[in-house]
C-alpha positions in Angstrom: 127.2 105.1 -13.6 124.7 103.2 -15.9 126.6 100.0 -15.3 126.4 100.4 -11.5 122.7 100.8 -11.5 122.3 97.8 -13.6 124.3 95.7 -11.1 122.2 96.8 -8.2 118.9 95.9 -10.0 120.3 92.5 -10.8 121.3 91.8 -7.2 117.7 92.6 -6.0 116.3 90.1 -8.5 118.6 87.4 -7.4 118.0 87.6 -3.5 116.7 84.4 -2.0 113.0 84.1 -1.4 111.8 85.1 2.0 114.8 87.3 2.7 113.7 90.7 4.1 115.8 93.7 4.7 115.0 95.3 8.1 116.2 98.3 10.0 117.2 98.3 13.9 113.7 98.7 15.5 111.8 97.5 18.7 109.5 94.5 18.7 106.0 95.8 17.9 104.3 93.1 20.0 105.5 94.9 23.2 102.9 97.8 22.6 100.0 95.5 23.3 98.5 94.2 26.5 98.7 90.6 25.5 102.2 90.8 24.0 100.9 89.2 20.8 100.8 92.3 18.6 97.0 92.8 18.6 94.1 93.8 20.8 94.3 96.5 23.5 97.4 98.6 23.6 99.2 99.6 26.7 97.8 103.1 26.5 94.2 102.1 25.8 91.4 102.4 28.3 90.9 99.0 29.9 88.6 99.8 32.8 86.7 102.8 34.3 86.1 103.4 38.0 83.0 105.5 38.9 82.5 106.5 42.5 80.9 106.2 44.9 80.4 102.6 44.0 79.8 101.3 47.6 77.6 104.0 49.1 75.8 105.3 46.0 74.1 108.6 45.8 70.8 109.9 47.3 68.8 112.7 45.7 65.6 114.3 46.6 63.1 115.1 43.8 64.3 118.1 41.8 67.9 118.0 43.3 71.0 118.0 41.2 74.5 116.7 41.7 77.6 116.5 39.6 79.0 113.1 39.3 82.5 112.6 40.4 84.9 112.5 37.4 85.5 108.9 36.5 88.9 107.5 36.5 90.2 105.4 33.5 92.9 102.8 33.8 95.0 100.9 31.3 95.5 97.1 31.4 98.6 97.6 33.6 96.7 99.7 36.2 98.1 103.0 35.1 95.8 106.0 34.6 94.6 106.3 31.1 94.0 109.6 29.3 90.3 110.2 28.3 89.1 113.2 26.4 85.4 112.7 26.9 83.1 110.4 28.9 79.6 109.4 27.9 77.1 109.0 30.7 74.1 106.7 30.8 71.1 106.2 33.2 68.9 103.2 33.5 65.8 105.3 33.7 66.0 108.9 32.4 62.5 109.7 33.5 63.4 109.1 37.1 67.0 110.3 36.9 68.3 112.3 34.0 71.9 113.1 33.3 73.5 115.8 31.2 76.4 115.1 28.7 78.7 116.6 31.4 77.6 114.1 34.1 75.3 116.4 36.1 72.5 114.3 37.7 68.9 115.5 37.9 66.4 113.7 40.2 63.7 114.0 37.6 64.2 115.3 34.0 66.4 118.1 32.6 64.9 120.8 30.5 65.7 120.5 26.7 64.9 122.9 24.0 62.9 125.0 26.4 63.2 128.1 24.4 63.2 131.6 25.5 67.0 131.7 25.7 67.1 129.1 28.6 70.1 126.8 28.2 69.5 123.1 28.2 70.3 121.1 31.4 69.7 124.1 33.7 66.3 123.2 35.1 65.6 120.0 36.9 61.9 119.0 36.8 60.3 116.7 39.3 59.5 113.2 37.8 55.8 113.4 36.8 55.2 110.6 37.5 58.2 108.4 37.9 57.3 105.3 36.0 59.3 102.8 38.0 58.1 104.0 41.4 54.4 102.9 40.8 53.3 106.0 42.6 55.7 105.5 45.6 57.8 108.5 46.7 61.0 106.8 46.0 62.9 104.7 43.4 66.4 103.8 42.4 68.4 103.8 39.1 71.9 103.0 38.0 74.3 105.3 36.1 77.5 104.5 34.2 80.3 106.2 32.4 81.7 105.0 29.0 84.8 105.9 27.1 86.4 104.2 24.1 83.7 101.5 24.2 84.5 100.6 27.8 81.8 100.9 30.5 82.4 101.7 34.1 80.9 100.0 37.1 77.3 101.0 38.0 76.5 103.5 40.7 73.1 103.3 42.4 71.2 106.5 42.7 68.2 106.7 45.1 65.6 109.3 44.1 63.0 110.1 46.7 60.8 112.8 48.3 62.6 115.4 50.4 63.4 114.0 53.8 62.1 116.4 56.5 63.2 114.6 59.7 65.2 111.5 60.8 64.8 109.4 64.0 67.8 107.3 65.0 67.6 103.6 65.5 70.5 101.6 67.0 70.9 97.9 65.8 73.1 95.0 66.7 75.6 94.6 63.9 74.6 92.1 61.3 71.0 92.0 62.5 67.9 94.3 62.5 67.5 93.8 66.3 67.2 97.2 67.9 69.4 98.2 70.9 68.1 100.3 73.8 69.9 102.1 76.5 73.7 102.5 76.4 76.6 100.7 74.7 79.7 99.7 76.7 83.1 101.1 75.9 84.7 99.7 72.6 81.5 98.0 71.6 80.0 98.7 68.1 76.5 98.9 66.7 74.9 99.7 63.3 73.1 103.0 63.0 69.8 103.0 61.1 67.0 105.5 60.9 63.4 106.2 60.4 62.9 108.9 57.8 59.9 111.1 57.3 58.6 113.3 54.4 55.7 115.8 54.1 52.7 114.5 52.4 49.9 117.1 52.1 51.3 118.9 55.1 51.4 115.7 57.2 54.6 114.1 58.4 54.6 110.6 56.8 57.1 107.8 57.4 59.1 107.2 54.2 61.3 104.3 55.4 62.5 102.6 58.5 63.8 99.3 59.9 61.6 96.4 61.1 58.4 97.8 59.4 55.7 96.0 57.5 54.4 99.1 55.8 57.6 100.9 54.6 60.9 99.6 53.3 64.3 99.9 55.0 65.9 103.3 54.3 68.8 101.6 52.6 66.3 100.4 49.9 64.3 103.7 49.7 66.7 106.5 50.1 70.2 105.0 50.2 72.9 105.3 52.8 72.6 108.1 55.4 75.7 109.9 56.6 76.0 110.1 60.4 78.1 112.4 62.5 78.8 112.4 66.3 78.8 115.8 68.0 81.3 114.6 70.5 83.8 112.0 69.1 85.3 111.5 72.5 82.0 109.7 73.4 81.3 107.9 70.1 82.9 107.7 66.6 81.1 106.7 63.4 82.6 105.3 60.2 81.4 105.9 56.6 79.1 102.8 56.8 77.2 104.0 59.9 79.0 101.7 62.3 79.2 103.5 65.7 81.9 102.7 68.3 81.5 103.6 72.0 84.4 105.5 73.4 84.2 107.4 76.7 81.1 107.4 79.1 78.5 110.1 78.3 75.9 111.0 75.8 76.3 112.8 72.5 73.9 114.0 69.8 74.0 112.1 66.5 73.1 114.0 63.3 72.0 112.3 60.1 72.2 113.8 56.6 70.9 112.5 53.2 70.3 114.3 49.9 71.8 117.5 51.2 69.6 117.9 54.2 70.4 117.0 57.8 68.7 116.8 61.1 69.4 115.8 64.7 68.5 112.1 64.6 68.8 111.3 68.3 71.3 110.6 71.1 73.8 107.9 71.8 75.1 106.9 75.2 78.4 105.2 76.1 77.6 103.4 79.4 78.6 105.5 82.5 80.5 104.1 85.5 78.5 102.1 88.0 81.3 101.8 90.5 84.7 103.5 91.0 87.1 101.7 93.4 90.4 103.2 94.5 93.1 101.6 96.6 96.6 102.3 97.8 98.8 99.2 97.7 95.6 97.2 97.6 94.2 98.8 100.8 91.8 101.6 101.6 94.1 103.0 104.2 97.8 103.7 103.8 100.8 105.8 104.8 102.6 108.2 102.5 105.9 109.7 103.6 106.3 113.4 103.4 107.8 114.5 100.0 107.1 111.1 98.4 104.5 110.5 95.7 102.5 107.3 95.4 99.8 106.3 93.0 96.3 105.1 93.7 95.0 102.2 91.7 91.6 103.0 90.2 89.2 100.3 88.9 86.0 101.4 87.1 83.1 99.2 85.9 80.2 100.5 83.8 76.5 99.8 84.3 76.7 96.7 82.3 79.7 95.3 84.1 82.4 96.2 81.6 85.7 97.5 82.8 86.4 101.1 81.8 89.7 102.6 80.8 91.0 106.0 79.9 88.6 108.0 82.1 89.4 111.6 83.1 88.7 111.5 86.8 89.0 114.2 89.4 90.8 113.2 92.6 89.8 115.1 95.7 91.5 115.4 99.1 89.7 116.5 102.3 93.1 118.0 103.4 94.7 119.1 100.1 97.2 121.5 101.6 98.9 118.6 103.6 98.1 115.7 101.3 97.2 116.5 97.7 95.7 114.2 95.0 96.7 114.9 91.4 95.8 113.7 87.9 95.8 110.0 87.5 95.5 109.4 91.2 99.0 110.5 92.2 99.1 111.3 96.0 101.7 113.6 97.3 102.3 114.3 101.1 103.5 117.9 101.5 103.2 118.0 105.3 102.4 115.7 108.2 98.6 115.0 108.6 95.8 112.9 107.4 93.3 113.1 104.5 90.6 111.1 102.7 91.0 110.8 98.9 88.1 110.3 96.6 87.8 109.9 92.9 85.0 111.6 91.0 83.8 111.0 87.5 82.4 114.5 86.9 81.0 116.3 83.9 82.2 117.9 81.7 85.5 116.0 81.7 83.9 112.6 82.5 80.4 111.2 81.7 79.3 114.4 80.0 75.9 115.0 78.3 74.1 117.8 76.6 72.3 119.9 79.2 68.8 119.1 77.8 69.4 115.3 78.1 71.3 115.2 81.4 70.4 111.9 83.1 69.8 109.9 80.0 71.1 106.4 80.7 72.6 108.0 83.9 75.0 110.2 81.9 75.8 113.8 82.6 75.9 113.1 86.3 78.8 112.8 88.8 79.8 109.4 90.2 82.0 109.1 93.2 84.4 106.4 94.5 85.0 104.9 97.9 87.5 106.8 100.1 91.2 106.0 100.8 92.5 107.3 104.1 96.1 108.6 103.9 98.3 109.3 106.8 101.6 111.2 106.7 103.5 110.7 110.0 105.2 113.5 111.9 104.2 116.9 113.3 103.9 119.9 111.0 105.1 123.1 112.4 102.7 125.9 111.8 102.5 129.6 111.1 99.4 131.2 112.6 98.1 134.5 111.1 95.8 136.6 113.4 93.7 139.6 112.4 90.5 141.4 113.4 88.0 143.8 111.5 88.5 146.2 114.5 92.3 146.5 113.9 94.4 147.8 111.1 97.1 145.4 112.1 97.7 141.7 111.9 100.3 139.5 113.3 102.0 136.1 112.5 102.9 133.5 115.1 105.9 131.2 114.4 104.9 128.0 116.2 108.2 126.4 115.9 109.6 128.9 118.5 106.2 129.9 119.9 107.0 133.6 119.5 105.0 136.4 117.9 106.2 137.8 114.6 106.4 141.5 113.6 103.0 143.2 113.6 102.0 144.3 110.1 99.9 147.4 109.4 97.5 147.2 106.5 96.5 150.1 104.3 92.9 149.8 105.5 90.9 148.0 108.2 90.1 144.5 106.9 86.6 143.0 107.0 87.8 139.5 106.0 91.0 137.4 105.7 91.2 134.2 103.6 94.3 132.3 102.8 94.8 130.3 99.5 95.1 126.6 99.6 98.9 126.6 99.3 99.3 129.1 102.0 101.2 131.6 99.8 98.8 134.5 99.9 96.4 136.1 102.4 93.5 138.0 100.8 92.2 140.8 102.9 88.8 142.5 101.9 87.9 146.0 102.9 85.4 148.8 102.0 88.2 150.5 99.9 90.2 147.7 98.1 91.4 144.1 97.9 94.7 143.7 99.7 97.0 140.7 98.9 99.8 139.8 101.3 102.5 137.3 100.5 103.3 134.9 103.4 106.6 134.1 101.6 108.0 137.6 101.2 106.1 139.0 104.2 104.8 142.0 102.2 101.8 143.5 100.6 102.1 142.5 96.9 99.0 144.1 95.5 96.2 146.6 96.3 93.2 146.6 93.9 90.6 149.3 94.5 88.5 148.0 91.6 87.1 145.2 93.8 85.8 146.3 97.2 84.0 144.2 99.8 84.2 140.9 101.8 86.5 138.1 100.6 84.3 135.0 100.9 86.3 132.2 99.2 89.5 131.4 97.2 89.3 128.7 94.7 91.4 125.6 95.4 93.5 126.1 92.3 94.4 129.6 93.5 93.1 131.1 90.4 89.9 133.0 91.5 88.6 134.9 94.5 84.9 135.5 95.3 84.3 139.0 96.8 80.9 140.3 98.0 80.3 144.0 97.7 77.3 145.0 100.0 77.4 148.6 98.9 77.1 148.0 95.2 75.2 144.7 95.8 77.5 142.7 93.5 79.6 139.6 93.5 83.1 140.0 92.0 84.6 136.8 90.7 88.2 138.1 90.7 90.9 136.3 88.6 94.2 136.4 90.5 96.3 136.4 87.3 95.6 139.7 85.5 93.4 141.2 88.2 90.2 141.1 86.0 86.8 140.4 87.5 83.3 139.5 86.4 80.2 140.6 88.3 76.9 139.1 89.3 74.0 140.7 91.2 73.8 139.7 94.8 75.3 139.9 98.3 76.8 136.8 99.9 77.0 135.7 103.5 79.1 132.6 103.1 80.7 130.7 100.2 82.7 127.5 99.4 84.4 126.0 96.4 84.3 122.3 95.7 87.8 120.8 95.9 88.1 120.5 92.2 87.6 124.3 91.8 84.8 123.6 89.3 81.8 124.7 91.4 81.2 127.5 93.8 78.3 127.7 96.2 77.3 131.0 97.9 74.3 131.9 100.1 73.0 135.4 100.5 70.4 137.8 98.9 69.6 138.2 95.2 69.5 141.8 93.9 68.7 141.1 90.3 65.8 143.1 88.8 63.2 140.4 89.3 64.2 138.9 92.6 65.6 141.9 94.7 65.7 141.0 98.4 65.1 137.2 97.9 67.2 134.8 100.1 69.1 132.8 97.4 71.6 130.1 96.7 74.1 131.2 94.1 75.9 128.5 92.1 78.8 129.3 89.8 80.0 126.4 87.6 83.0 126.8 85.3 81.0 125.2 82.5 77.5 126.7 82.9 78.3 130.0 84.7 76.0 131.5 87.3 72.6 130.1 88.3 70.3 131.2 91.2 67.9 129.2 93.4 65.4 131.1 95.6 65.3 129.6 99.2 62.0 129.1 100.9 63.2 129.9 104.4 61.7 132.0 107.2 65.2 132.4 108.7 67.7 133.2 105.9 70.8 131.2 105.4 74.1 132.5 106.9 76.4 129.6 106.3 76.8 126.5 104.2 78.6 123.2 104.4 79.9 121.1 101.4 79.3 117.4 101.6 82.2 115.0 101.5 82.8 114.1 98.7 81.4 117.3 97.1 78.1 116.4 95.5 76.0 119.0 97.2 75.7 121.8 99.8 73.6 122.1 103.0 72.4 125.6 103.9 71.7 126.9 107.3 68.5 128.7 108.3 65.0 127.5 108.9 64.4 125.0 107.5 67.9 123.7 106.9 68.1 122.8 103.2 70.3 120.8 100.9 70.9 121.5 97.2 72.7 119.1 94.9 73.4 118.4 91.2 70.5 116.6 89.7 69.4 116.0 86.1 65.8 117.3 86.2 64.3 115.6 83.2 60.7 116.0 84.5 59.6 119.6 85.2 57.6 120.3 88.3 56.4 123.5 90.0 59.4 125.7 90.9 61.8 123.3 89.3 62.0 123.7 85.5 63.5 121.1 83.2 67.3 121.1 83.1 67.7 122.7 86.5 71.1 121.5 87.7 71.2 122.3 91.5 67.7 122.0 92.8 66.7 121.4 96.4 67.6 117.9 97.4 66.5 117.6 101.0 64.8 119.6 103.8 65.3 119.3 107.5 62.7 121.1 109.7 65.3 122.5 112.2 66.9 125.9 112.6 70.6 126.2 112.3 72.9 129.2 112.4 76.2 127.4 111.5 76.9 124.2 109.7 79.8 121.8 109.0 80.3 118.5 107.2 82.3 115.8 109.0 85.3 114.2 107.3 83.7 110.8 107.0 80.9 112.2 104.7 78.2 110.9 107.0 77.2 113.8 109.2 76.0 117.4 108.7 76.4 119.2 112.1 74.3 122.3 112.8 74.0 124.6 115.8 71.3 127.2 116.2 70.0 129.5 118.9 66.3 129.3 117.7 65.8 133.0 118.8 67.1 132.4 122.3 70.4 132.1 124.0 70.6 128.3 124.6 72.0 126.6 121.5 70.8 123.3 120.1 73.0 120.9 118.3 71.5 118.9 115.3 73.4 115.9 114.0 71.9 115.1 110.6 73.0 111.7 109.3 73.3 111.6 105.5 74.0 109.0 102.9 75.6 110.0 99.6 74.9 107.8 96.6 77.9 106.9 94.5 75.9 107.8 91.4 72.7 109.6 90.4 69.7 108.1 88.7 67.3 109.7 86.2 64.0 111.2 87.2 62.4 114.3 88.5 63.9 116.6 91.1 63.7 117.3 93.9 63.8 113.7 95.0 66.2 111.0 96.1 67.6 111.2 92.6 70.0 113.9 93.9 71.9 111.2 95.6 71.5 112.7 99.2 69.4 110.6 101.6 68.8 111.8 105.2 68.4 109.3 108.0 65.4 110.0 110.2 64.9 110.9 112.8 68.0 113.0 113.1 69.5 113.7 116.6 69.1 116.9 118.6 70.5 118.0 121.9 70.8 121.2 123.9 74.4 122.5 124.4 75.6 123.5 127.9 76.4 127.2 127.4 74.7 130.6 126.7 75.5 132.6 123.6 74.4 135.7 121.8 75.5 134.3 118.4 77.0 131.1 117.0 80.2 132.0 115.1 81.4 128.6 113.8 81.3 124.9 113.8 84.9 123.8 113.0 85.4 120.2 111.8 88.8 118.4 112.0 90.4 117.7 108.6 91.2 114.2 109.8 88.7 113.0 112.4 85.1 113.6 113.3 86.0 115.9 116.1 84.3 119.3 115.8 84.6 122.4 118.0 81.8 125.1 118.4 82.6 128.8 118.7 80.3 131.6 119.8 79.9 135.2 121.1 79.3 135.6 124.8 76.0 137.0 126.1 76.2 140.4 127.7 77.8 140.4 131.1 79.3 136.9 130.7 81.7 135.9 133.4 85.2 134.5 132.9 85.9 130.8 133.0 84.3 129.9 129.6 84.9 126.5 128.1 85.3 125.3 124.4 82.4 123.0 123.5 83.0 120.1 121.1 81.0 117.2 119.6 82.0 113.7 118.3 79.3 111.9 116.4 78.9 108.2 116.6 79.1 105.8 113.6 76.1 103.7 114.8 73.5 106.5 114.3 73.1 107.3 118.0 73.8 110.7 119.5 77.5 111.3 119.8 79.6 112.7 122.6 79.1 116.3 123.7 81.9 117.8 125.9 83.9 120.9 126.5 87.5 121.9 127.1 88.2 124.1 130.0 89.9 127.3 128.9 92.7 128.7 131.0 92.7 132.3 132.1 89.9 134.8 132.0 88.1 133.8 128.7 84.5 134.7 128.4 83.8 133.0 125.1 85.7 131.1 122.3 85.2 133.4 119.3 86.9 131.7 116.3 89.1 128.8 115.7 91.2 126.8 113.2 92.9 123.4 113.2 96.6 122.9 112.5 96.9 121.0 109.3 98.3 117.9 111.0 95.3 117.9 113.3 97.3 118.0 116.5 96.2 121.4 117.6 93.2 123.6 117.6 93.8 127.3 117.9 90.9 129.3 119.4 90.7 133.0 120.0 88.8 134.1 123.0 87.2 137.3 124.4 87.7 138.4 127.9 91.4 137.6 127.9 92.0 138.5 124.2 94.2 135.4 123.9 94.7 132.5 121.6 94.6 129.1 123.2 96.3 125.9 122.0 94.0 122.9 122.4 95.6 119.5 122.1 93.2 117.4 120.1 94.3 114.1 121.6 94.1 115.1 125.2 91.4 117.8 124.7 93.3 120.1 127.0 94.3 123.8 126.8 98.1 123.5 126.7 99.3 127.1 125.9 98.1 130.6 125.6 99.5 133.6 123.7 98.3 137.2 123.5 98.6 138.6 119.9 98.2 142.2 121.2 96.0 143.5 118.4 94.7 147.0 119.1 91.8 149.0 117.7 91.8 152.7 116.7 91.8 153.8 120.3 94.7 151.6 121.3 92.5 149.1 123.2 93.5 145.4 123.1 91.0 143.3 121.1 90.7 139.6 120.4 91.6 138.1 117.0 88.5 136.9 115.0 90.3 136.2 111.7 92.6 133.2 111.8 94.5 131.3 109.2 97.2 128.6 109.4 100.1 127.8 107.0 102.2 124.6 107.7 105.9 124.4 107.2 107.8 121.1 106.7 109.8 119.6 109.5 112.4 118.3 107.2 
């Protein structure tokens, strides 16, 4: 053993110089960033990111905020592990920072005593040396670890901001922008900020000022938010992008406080043009759908896209207009189609700034006249408040159907737009009859009264209860209803089912017995408008397109949507449907012609000789801002309007019935006592040139003493009129203006006496 140890020792002494015995290990140079075996290692901190580096931080005097935890990176971009960061501030008398990175806009308490921990009370800077007495200043903060410093983050320290006023600037400039911004255009948001100085609001900062700095220099970046992102969107740098037409509130926040800074408007449509195959007239075959082409330009001439428009048809049962301008012909007939940009789905605005930059108001298009060829066979339904029975007439064969007995005597009968249901009102209950199954499908005693109107979407029914002096707005699905104080004489929905007009008497606590216009809007609910009339309104007519309503009585009035930005006596700010026009003529019944240019009224003026009034109107395609009532409502009346006596005697005017396709209108009435047989059916056709139109009459066959009520077939080929004296229904050909056929419904009263039908409704059936 001793000899072996000696041999090993001698071998070590005789190894060549420079020879080194090594084991099998990695190259140590690979653990360093430079690969040379020295300097930063791959696991060392090479850089530190402190956020928010681009926007900085804004703090009011005395406010605190915890810095975001810094992120350390190695030289290879991987996250590095750091046990502790050290924070620094460029001015610890203006902005102090605790060892844990908690910022104080002022100075932290240290060694306060009394058991109060350090870094728990943030004291205002008194004074802040770098501000030179100004209520603002800025400093930078950093984070350090392993001798590596982060980027700097700017912190603005300032007096508490009490309010902010929005300023819109062209991007890249300080040039302010007024008015609206066209769709997809962008602008830079800036602000004027204020603070309280000795109880007085004093400007702290703002753009384009010689006395105060820009807010980006004094208080840093403000954070903006759009209340309605469908109108405008805002990025983190305050760049706003216009989206859909309308106005939205913009809020601004800084240093933990926020306020409403102002409003922003995306320019509304100035014109809406619709065509079918490039024309404003066209033919659509029954059962076929065609699409309108809609072109919209805003008030600055920019083409708009993506608008949510309502398409309205003057004859929706025959020819309907759907979303996107699809036109479907269900039955033969004719209709005019309009497109309407209508709040709140298009050009919306908060209620207290309606009208700003012409937003919050409806804008209508031109009309496209659609014709569907053919003749639509019709079911005619006949009833009377004096009879417990009603009867259908199948016009394809010309025969009467089976008489149907109702549970109670009806006081009203209204058919829904699709012709599927008849709604009968009574003093006991609402009765719903299906025209498809020919059966009563529902009786609801919770809603009693007169059925005034069914919404075009078939979802709601307006019922007036004169006993309880209530309106019931009855939801067909589910049978629930809401109530509103009042009694109605007449009501109409707009074709889009968004607005309901009703005239009658208010019975709320403060206005009991006042003649009133009631307006229900799906977005704003019920509103009421007292009517200054010596003769109360009994009927109303909706303009075509539906931007307002004319009300019968004396004087004849018009109310329309209008942004009332300037209060006036009787018309408070924000009133949506104020009086738009007044015509000093008495009318009992009103109708709007299909072309949208005439309101026809007939009144007895306290006597028995009726007077016709042809009121020419012009409907503006858009509304402008200003005070209401005024021309801002978009309704202009041509003066002088035309008047003429009608060649018959009457005890009451029961209706003015306009054709759904032409300007032909028939007039119905009750006979005076002792009237002889041989009555005729009066009609009127207005002229387009502004002169008085054609007054005429259709001779009624048989022993008719008066035409009581009437209704057009949906294809406009026939007018069905019920008459007293002979208790018949006469078929009037609208082309030849001749009485071509008569039927006797045979309705009877409680004593078995034959009575005339005064409640009429038509339902078309396809001929294919």
